[in-house]
C-alpha positions in Angstrom: 33.9 -51.6 28.3 36.4 -53.7 25.9 38.9 -55.9 27.1 41.8 -53.9 25.8 40.6 -50.5 28.2 40.3 -53.1 31.3 43.9 -54.0 30.6 46.1 -51.4 30.2 48.9 -52.5 33.1 51.4 -49.4 32.2 51.5 -46.9 35.1 54.4 -44.6 34.3 56.7 -44.6 37.2 55.8 -41.0 38.2 52.3 -42.7 39.1 53.8 -45.0 40.8 56.2 -43.2 43.0 53.0 -40.4 43.6 51.3 -43.1 45.2 54.2 -44.7 47.3 54.9 -41.3 48.6 51.8 -41.0 50.0 50.9 -44.1 51.7 54.4 -43.7 53.2 54.0 -40.6 54.4 50.3 -41.6 55.8 52.0 -44.9 57.3 54.5 -42.3 59.1 52.0 -39.5 60.5 49.7 -42.1 61.7 51.2 -44.9 63.4 51.3 -44.3 67.4 52.3 -47.3 68.7 52.8 -50.7 69.0 51.3 -52.5 72.1 50.3 -56.3 73.6 46.4 -56.8 73.3 44.8 -60.1 74.5 43.8 -61.8 71.6 40.3 -61.7 72.3 39.9 -57.6 71.2 41.0 -58.5 67.5 38.7 -59.0 65.2 38.9 -59.4 61.2 36.9 -58.6 58.3 34.5 -60.7 57.3 34.9 -60.7 53.3 35.5 -62.7 50.2 39.2 -63.8 51.5 38.1 -65.4 54.6 35.1 -67.3 53.2 37.1 -68.9 50.5 39.4 -70.2 52.9 39.5 -74.0 53.4 41.7 -73.3 56.4 44.8 -75.4 54.9 47.5 -72.7 56.2 45.6 -72.4 59.3 46.6 -75.9 59.8 50.1 -75.8 58.4 50.4 -73.1 60.9 49.3 -74.7 63.7 52.1 -77.7 62.9 54.5 -74.9 62.9 53.6 -73.9 66.0 53.7 -77.4 68.1 57.8 -77.5 66.2 59.4 -73.9 66.9 56.7 -72.6 69.5 55.0 -69.3 68.9 57.1 -66.2 67.3 55.3 -62.9 68.1 57.7 -60.2 68.7 59.1 -59.6 65.7 57.7 -57.0 63.7 57.2 -59.0 60.6 54.5 -60.9 62.5 52.6 -57.7 64.0 49.1 -57.2 63.6 47.9 -54.0 61.8 45.2 -52.4 64.0 43.5 -49.4 63.0 41.6 -46.9 65.5 39.4 -44.0 65.0 41.2 -40.9 66.1 37.7 -40.0 68.1 38.4 -42.9 70.4 41.9 -42.2 71.7 42.9 -42.0 74.5 38.7 -42.0 76.2 37.8 -45.1 74.7 41.2 -46.8 73.5 44.8 -46.0 75.5 48.0 -47.7 76.7 48.5 -48.7 80.3 50.9 -46.5 82.0 53.8 -48.6 83.4 53.4 -51.7 81.3 56.9 -52.2 80.5 58.5 -51.3 77.2 56.2 -52.6 75.1 52.8 -51.3 76.7 49.4 -52.9 76.9 46.3 -51.3 75.7 43.5 -50.7 78.0 40.0 -50.5 76.5 36.8 -50.1 77.2 34.4 -52.8 78.0 33.8 -54.7 74.4 35.8 -52.5 72.4 37.4 -54.7 69.3 39.9 -53.7 67.6 39.7 -54.1 63.5 42.8 -56.0 62.3 43.6 -56.0 58.6 46.6 -59.3 58.2 47.8 -61.8 60.1 44.3 -63.8 60.4 45.0 -67.4 59.8 48.5 -66.7 62.5 46.1 -65.2 65.1 43.9 -68.3 64.6 46.6 -71.0 65.2 47.4 -69.2 68.1 44.2 -69.0 70.0 44.8 -73.1 69.3 48.3 -73.0 70.6 47.9 -70.8 73.9 46.7 -71.1 76.8 44.0 -68.6 77.6 45.8 -66.3 79.9 48.7 -66.4 77.7 46.9 -65.6 74.5 48.5 -61.7 74.0 49.9 -60.6 70.8 51.7 -57.1 69.4 49.5 -54.9 67.4 50.8 -51.7 65.6 48.2 -49.3 66.2 47.7 -46.3 63.3 44.9 -43.7 64.0 42.9 -42.7 61.5 39.5 -40.1 60.3 36.3 -41.7 59.4 34.4 -38.3 60.3 32.8 -36.7 57.3 33.7 -39.5 54.2 34.4 -37.6 51.2 36.2 -40.7 48.7 36.6 -38.0 46.3 39.2 -36.2 48.7 42.7 -37.6 48.0 43.1 -37.4 51.8 40.5 -39.9 51.9 41.7 -42.1 49.1 45.0 -42.1 50.6 43.4 -43.3 53.8 41.4 -46.3 51.7 44.3 -47.6 49.7 46.4 -47.6 52.8 44.0 -49.6 54.5 44.0 -51.7 51.6 47.7 -52.1 51.6 47.0 -53.8 54.9 44.4 -56.0 54.0 46.3 -57.4 51.4 49.7 -58.3 52.6 50.2 -62.2 53.1 53.8 -62.4 55.0 52.6 -65.7 56.7 50.0 -66.7 54.3 52.9 -67.5 51.8 51.8 -67.0 48.2 47.9 -65.8 48.3 45.4 -68.8 46.7 44.9 -68.8 42.8 41.2 -68.0 44.4 41.5 -64.7 45.5 44.0 -63.6 43.1 40.8 -64.1 40.1 39.1 -62.1 42.5 40.7 -59.1 43.5 42.1 -59.0 40.0 38.7 -59.2 38.4 37.4 -56.7 41.3 40.1 -53.5 40.7 39.9 -54.4 36.8 36.2 -53.1 37.0 34.6 -56.6 35.5 32.7 -56.9 39.0 30.5 -53.7 38.8 33.5 -51.9 40.4 35.6 -49.0 39.1 38.7 -50.0 37.9 41.6 -49.0 40.0 44.9 -49.7 37.9 47.5 -49.0 40.4 46.3 -51.8 42.7 45.0 -54.3 39.9 48.8 -53.9 38.5 50.0 -55.2 42.6 47.8 -58.4 41.8 49.1 -58.4 38.6 52.5 -58.7 40.1 51.6 -61.1 42.5 50.2 -63.8 39.9 53.6 -63.3 38.0 56.0 -62.9 41.1 57.3 -67.5 41.0 60.1 -67.3 38.1 58.9 -68.9 34.5 55.0 -68.8 36.0 52.8 -67.9 32.7 49.9 -67.6 34.8 49.3 -64.0 34.0 49.5 -64.7 30.4 47.0 -67.2 30.9 44.6 -65.5 32.5 45.0 -62.1 30.0 43.9 -64.7 27.4 41.1 -65.9 29.5 39.4 -62.9 30.1 39.4 -62.3 26.0 37.0 -65.0 26.1 34.3 -62.9 27.5 31.7 -66.2 27.7 33.6 -68.0 29.8 34.8 -65.0 31.8 31.4 -64.0 32.7 30.5 -67.4 33.0 33.3 -68.2 35.7 32.5 -64.7 37.2 29.4 -65.4 38.3 30.8 -68.3 40.6 32.7 -65.4 42.7 29.2 -65.0 44.8 30.3 -68.1 46.1 33.5 -67.6 48.2 33.8 -71.0 49.5 34.2 -72.6 45.7 37.7 -70.3 45.3 40.2 -72.8 47.3 40.0 -74.9 44.3 40.7 -72.2 41.6 43.8 -73.4 39.2 44.6 -69.7 37.0 47.3 -72.4 35.7 45.0 -74.4 33.4 42.5 -71.6 31.8 44.8 -71.9 28.9 43.4 -75.3 28.4 40.3 -74.3 29.3 39.8 -72.3 26.3 41.6 -74.6 24.1 39.2 -77.3 24.4 36.3 -75.1 22.5 34.1 -76.6 24.7 32.2 -73.6 25.8 28.5 -75.5 26.0 29.9 -78.9 28.5 32.4 -76.4 30.4 29.0 -73.9 30.8 26.9 -76.3 31.4 29.2 -77.8 34.4 29.9 -74.4 36.0 26.0 -73.8 36.0 25.5 -76.7 37.5 27.8 -75.7 40.7 25.7 -72.5 40.6 22.6 -74.2 40.6 23.6 -76.6 43.2 24.4 -74.1 45.8 21.7 -72.0 45.3 19.1 -74.8 45.7 21.2 -76.0 49.3 20.2 -72.3 50.2 16.5 -72.6 49.1 16.9 -70.3 45.8 18.1 -67.0 48.1 21.0 -66.0 46.3 22.0 -63.4 48.6 23.0 -65.8 51.3 25.5 -67.7 48.8 28.2 -65.3 50.1 27.9 -67.0 53.6 29.0 -70.3 51.9 32.8 -70.9 53.3 36.0 -73.3 51.8 35.8 -75.7 54.9 32.2 -76.3 54.4 33.0 -76.6 50.8 35.3 -78.9 51.1 33.5 -81.4 53.1 30.2 -81.7 50.7 32.4 -81.7 47.3 31.7 -84.9 45.9 29.5 -86.5 48.5 26.1 -88.0 47.5 23.7 -88.2 50.7 20.8 -89.0 49.3 22.4 -92.3 47.8 25.1 -93.0 50.0 24.4 -93.7 53.6 28.3 -93.4 54.3 28.4 -90.0 53.2 25.0 -89.1 55.3 26.7 -90.0 58.1 29.7 -88.2 57.3 27.7 -85.2 57.2 25.9 -85.3 59.4 28.3 -85.5 62.1 30.0 -82.7 60.9 27.1 -80.5 60.7 26.7 -81.5 64.8 30.1 -80.0 65.0 29.3 -77.0 63.7 31.9 -77.5 60.9 28.9 -77.2 58.2 27.1 -74.0 57.0 28.7 -72.0 60.1 27.6 -68.7 58.7 24.0 -69.3 58.5 21.4 -68.8 61.1 20.3 -72.3 63.4 17.0 -71.9 61.3 18.9 -71.5 57.8 21.2 -74.8 59.0 18.1 -76.7 59.6 16.6 -75.9 56.4 20.0 -76.2 54.3 20.4 -79.7 55.8 16.5 -81.0 54.7 17.9 -80.1 51.3 21.4 -81.5 51.5 20.2 -84.9 52.2 18.3 -84.9 48.6 21.2 -84.5 46.8 21.2 -87.4 44.6 25.0 -86.6 42.1 28.4 -85.5 43.5 28.4 -82.3 44.6 30.2 -80.4 41.7 32.5 -77.4 42.4 35.6 -75.8 40.9 38.5 -78.2 42.2 36.2 -81.0 41.1 35.6 -79.4 37.6 39.2 -78.9 37.3 40.1 -82.7 37.5 36.6 -83.7 35.9 38.3 -81.4 32.8 40.7 -84.6 32.5 37.7 -86.8 31.2 35.9 -84.2 29.1 39.4 -83.6 27.1 39.6 -87.4 26.5 36.1 -86.9 24.4 37.0 -83.7 23.1 40.1 -85.0 21.3 37.3 -87.8 19.6 35.2 -85.2 18.7 37.3 -82.9 17.0 38.5 -85.3 14.4 34.8 -84.3 13.1 35.3 -81.0 11.6 38.3 -78.4 10.5 38.7 -75.5 13.4 38.4 -72.5 10.4 41.1 -70.4 10.5 39.5 -67.0 10.6 37.1 -67.8 13.6 37.4 -70.1 16.4 34.1 -72.1 17.1 33.2 -74.7 19.4 33.5 -78.3 19.3 29.5 -78.2 18.9 29.2 -75.6 16.6 31.9 -77.2 14.4 30.2 -80.8 14.8 26.6 -79.3 14.0 28.2 -77.6 10.9 29.0 -80.9 9.4 25.1 -82.0 9.7 24.8 -82.7 5.8 21.7 -80.9 4.0 21.2 -79.7 0.7 19.6 -76.4 1.9 20.4 -73.3 4.1 20.0 -74.2 8.1 21.0 -71.4 10.3 22.9 -72.4 13.9 20.4 -71.7 15.4 18.2 -74.1 14.1 20.8 -77.0 13.7 21.0 -76.6 17.7 17.3 -76.8 18.1 17.0 -79.9 16.4 19.8 -81.9 16.4 20.8 -81.8 20.1 20.3 -85.3 19.9 22.5 -86.2 17.8 25.4 -84.1 19.3 24.6 -86.0 22.4 25.0 -89.4 20.7 27.9 -88.6 19.8 29.4 -87.0 22.8 28.2 -90.4 24.4 30.0 -92.3 22.1 33.1 -90.6 22.8 32.9 -90.6 26.3 32.3 -94.6 26.1 35.0 -95.0 23.8 37.4 -92.7 23.9 40.4 -93.8 25.9 40.5 -97.1 23.2 40.5 -94.1 20.3 43.0 -91.9 21.8 46.5 -91.8 23.2 44.5 -90.8 26.6 45.7 -93.2 29.6 43.4 -94.2 32.5 44.6 -93.1 35.8 46.8 -96.0 37.5 45.1 -98.0 40.3 47.0 -98.5 43.9 49.4 -100.9 44.1 47.6 -102.3 47.0 44.5 -102.5 44.7 42.5 -106.3 43.9 45.4 -107.8 42.0 43.1 -110.0 40.1 40.1 -107.6 39.5 42.8 -105.1 38.7 44.7 -108.2 35.5 40.9 -109.3 34.7 39.9 -105.3 33.6 43.4 -104.4 32.1 42.9 -108.0 29.9 39.3 -106.4 28.6 41.2 -103.4 27.7 44.1 -104.8 25.7 41.7 -107.8 23.8 39.4 -104.5 22.8 38.6 -103.8 18.9 41.7 -102.3 17.2 41.4 -98.7 17.1 40.6 -97.8 13.4 38.1 -100.5 14.0 36.3 -98.3 16.7 36.9 -95.2 14.8 35.0 -97.0 11.6 31.8 -97.4 13.6 32.0 -94.0 14.9 32.2 -92.6 11.6 29.4 -94.8 10.4 27.6 -93.6 13.4 27.6 -90.0 12.1 26.9 -90.6 8.9 23.9 -92.5 9.7 23.1 -89.4 11.5 23.1 -87.3 8.3 26.5 -85.8 9.3 29.5 -85.8 7.4 32.8 -87.7 8.3 35.9 -88.3 7.2 36.5 -91.4 5.3 39.2 -94.0 5.5 41.1 -94.1 2.5 40.6 -98.2 1.6 37.2 -97.0 1.5 36.2 -100.4 3.8 33.4 -100.3 6.7 33.7 -101.5 9.9 33.6 -105.3 9.6 33.6 -106.8 13.2 30.5 -105.6 15.7 31.4 -103.6 18.8 30.9 -106.4 21.8 27.4 -105.4 23.9 29.1 -104.3 27.0 29.0 -106.7 29.9 26.6 -105.9 32.4 29.0 -105.1 35.4 29.3 -102.4 38.5 32.7 -101.5 40.5 32.9 -101.9 43.0 31.3 -105.6 42.9 30.5 -105.9 46.7 27.0 -104.4 47.1 28.7 -103.2 50.6 31.3 -100.7 49.0 31.8 -97.3 47.0 33.8 -95.4 45.6 36.5 -93.3 47.7 35.6 -89.5 47.7 39.1 -88.6 46.7 38.3 -90.6 43.8 35.0 -89.4 42.6 36.2 -86.9 39.9 38.8 -86.8 37.3 39.9 -89.6 34.7 38.3 -93.2 35.6 41.1 -95.7 37.1 42.0 -98.8 35.4 40.2 -100.9 37.0 37.1 -99.6 36.2 37.1 -100.7 32.2 33.9 -102.6 31.5 31.8 -101.2 34.5 32.3 -97.9 32.7 31.7 -98.5 29.2 28.5 -100.6 30.3 27.4 -97.5 32.4 27.9 -95.0 29.2 25.8 -97.3 27.1 23.0 -96.1 25.2 20.6 -99.0 27.2 22.5 -97.9 30.6 21.3 -94.0 30.3 18.3 -94.6 28.9 17.1 -96.7 32.4 15.5 -94.9 35.1 16.6 -97.6 38.5 17.6 -95.3 41.1 21.3 -96.0 42.3 21.6 -97.1 45.5 25.7 -96.7 45.9 27.9 -94.5 44.1 29.8 -97.1 42.2 32.0 -96.3 39.2 28.9 -96.3 36.8 26.8 -94.2 38.6 30.4 -91.8 38.7 30.7 -91.9 34.6 27.0 -91.1 34.6 27.2 -88.4 36.6 29.4 -86.5 35.0 28.3 -86.8 31.6 25.4 -85.7 33.0 27.2 -82.5 34.2 28.6 -81.5 30.9 25.6 -82.1 28.9 22.5 -81.5 30.7 22.4 -78.4 28.4 21.2 -81.0 25.7 17.9 -82.5 27.9 15.5 -80.6 29.5 13.5 -81.1 32.9 12.1 -84.7 31.6 15.4 -85.9 30.5 14.6 -85.8 26.9 17.3 -84.4 24.6 16.4 -80.6 23.0 15.9 -81.8 19.1 12.6 -83.6 18.6 10.6 -83.5 15.4 10.7 -80.2 13.8 7.8 -78.3 12.2 6.2 -80.4 9.2 5.3 -77.0 7.3 8.9 -75.5 7.6 10.3 -74.4 4.4 13.5 -74.1 5.5 14.1 -77.6 5.6 13.2 -80.6 3.5 12.6 -84.0 4.1 13.6 -84.2 7.5 13.2 -87.6 8.4 14.9 -88.8 5.2 17.9 -86.4 5.6 18.7 -87.9 9.1 18.4 -91.4 7.7 20.2 -91.1 4.7 23.7 -91.0 5.8 25.2 -89.4 2.8 29.1 -88.5 2.4 30.1 -85.3 0.9 32.5 -82.5 2.2 35.4 -81.6 3.9 37.5 -85.2 5.4 39.6 -84.5 8.7 42.6 -86.5 9.5 41.9 -88.9 12.0 44.3 -89.9 14.6 45.9 -93.3 13.8 43.6 -93.9 10.3 44.3 -93.0 7.0 42.2 -90.7 5.9 41.2 -89.2 2.2 40.9 -86.1 2.3 39.2 -86.1 -1.7 36.8 -88.6 -1.4 33.5 -86.9 -1.7 31.1 -89.8 -3.0 29.4 -92.4 -0.9 31.0 -94.6 0.8 30.5 -98.0 2.0 30.4 -97.5 5.6 27.2 -96.1 5.1 25.5 -99.4 4.7 27.2 -100.8 7.4 25.3 -99.1 10.2 23.6 -102.0 11.4 26.7 -103.1 12.9 27.4 -100.2 14.9 27.1 -101.3 18.9 23.5 -101.6 20.2 22.4 -100.6 16.8 21.9 -97.2 17.8 23.1 -95.5 15.2 20.2 -96.4 12.8 17.7 -94.9 14.8 16.3 -91.4 13.3 17.3 -88.8 15.9 13.6 -87.7 16.5 13.1 -91.3 16.9 16.4 -91.6 19.7 15.3 -92.7 23.0 16.6 -89.9 25.2 20.4 -91.0 26.4 20.2 -89.2 29.9 18.9 -91.8 32.8 15.9 -90.3 34.7 17.1 -88.5 38.1 14.6 -87.1 40.4 14.9 -83.0 41.3 16.1 -81.5 38.3 19.5 -80.7 38.7 20.1 -78.1 36.4 
């Protein structure tokens, strides 16, 4: 079903009033009474909403109850419950002579199906003594016998129950993750029938805040079928969605980094699939508290992380919805994770780092007006060959080259653009901070780094912009100084600082970690350092350019392929032809189509990587055990 068919949000006022009247009449006709019940008699539906919840609102309500007490008599705090008509009054009935607010009397073991205020009730269970744990419920009698979904009466009942489930009086505004899931569900994107009335309600919730553009951003995102479908594949893991940020989706699509972003989302899925042993039917049991506790942790490498997770496992906070046997198996797999565990929350932070490199890579080509292409596709299209080469073959053979361009962009992106690193806190190490900032400010001028980058691109037989002065790099890029942060081998990077843009005091450690030599090393880390984190996020985004052996896609094409002639010669000659694009803070001559002296400067480029043929270039990923992708 096409996008336009899904997002026809217009409903006539008569249609709205038709259903509103039916729901109003149903509520009036089926309401029985308000009554007191013990909290132990309330049971809430287990679904996406509960499992994605990181319990932040529960903590907020607990604090409020400590300050103002537990308010449970006002109607807005009543919990709606449904009771089948067949159970009334035999199994459930009001207790006689129980005062102005009657109490419900139920047979042993009977539970009331509650549809709202779960977080409020959870907080109340912690705030009230057991003998005082009563609440007011509004009882509605429903008939569940002979259910026929085509019957409009049954449909009205379903919509009434739906309206009870999807109220948020004490939960404030619903989180973005739940809004995203509900809209996809009711718009029919999850192999479900469309429900325009319910969908419009959630669109309205999304745009309820004055000035919010989230509705606009989400509609634009739905037009991007590839990323939309890829992100929807994560809905099977409810615990991830506390980290959803609808307000950033327009930035995700505007980057045109579909391949790296899809790779990161794929790593999220494969990580959790790995934890449940490939039994993906168990993924819906992963809850928000578990995700919050394990994200960015590296239990195989960090003893501190391992002890933290072990303590929470013993306290029953990790994977509480799984059987004891499954928990033991999950724990064994969890202890083998040797990279920061990615989530949607870490993605929206790490996206900022990818954006730095993207600002470098997008200067290599002009985005066509007729269609939008990804950064990778645009760069592949700049491969300089006199014969036609399909995009599929370019992606197959030239992945190693594109990977090297991305590596350089990550290594020197902050020096080549106006992006800024995060500032280290004032209580950080002043001396170390001074040294790091000094090393950044004393680095080569921006234009010089761009010349080295263009030389790298041309040496791989790709077209690149030409500076007006046609000069070539005159100063060699300094070899990164082998170093690590923190320097003390007993220290690690705090979990809260493991994702997103790097900090201002890790400049040299980051440069060294992202050098070709460091990425090629197979040494297994022993602690979570800045360098380890830079390499990990690089692999999270660009694992699609490497196979299980850490080798990149690409390698030598078939010798007898008639579509490409003199492939090895093409990779080495570094000719300069075609369009040139303007580059930040550089004067570029868009009319230059002649051989550039820059091609002769490749020997000066850092680590001499630019003079190596693509087929001979060593893999750029460090080797990890247990293939992560």
